[in-house]
Phi, psi and omega in degrees: 000335181277352187299331182291344176273354183306323182267359184287136181291138174062025179237130174236108180278142179233139178235131182208155173276114185269357181251339181253129182081186183290156173308122191284348188236034181303130177078354182267146178234150189229146177297328179219135174237118183243126179235135182222126172053047182214137176213111168226096191301332174305331184275354185304314178302320179292323182291319174299318183291338183279350181277119181292159172307127181078358178284176187230147170245128173240122186220137173214132174198176188293146183237162176307143190097347178288345179299339174293333190251357181129217184259156352291153181235347177289124182301335177304332188246019177237135174291143172283160176312122173077008186295317178300321176302319177296318182300318187274339182311128179073357181250313187224154176270117187280118178264331179203141177214140176220142170228107191205166169275138174237146178254351181230129017277343177209156179297131185195153166263132185222159168238144179224139170221148168233117181222152181241156180293141183292347182068000000 
């Protein structure tokens, strides 16, 4: 899925298994950290630590209420109301946040956040 980024200027895409073995990016910081349709709460602090000074976190995944529309439906894999805001509080400056229903590409409840490092 990351191959389309290979030609983008100033972009180095990294793909890693984030749940098995040690954290693959220990001590590394990035100008952008993007997370899509993935929720593993034990990684929140590591993801935040990976955002470089002045860098950005863009995160979107399924939220509570999604069980009405299909998978995921397990509460362990659905964000609680305001959860992304709580994760960022005191660590990042929130530029945009949404907790909403989307119809495309399929009906779902999602949360989205775009936040930058406080420097």
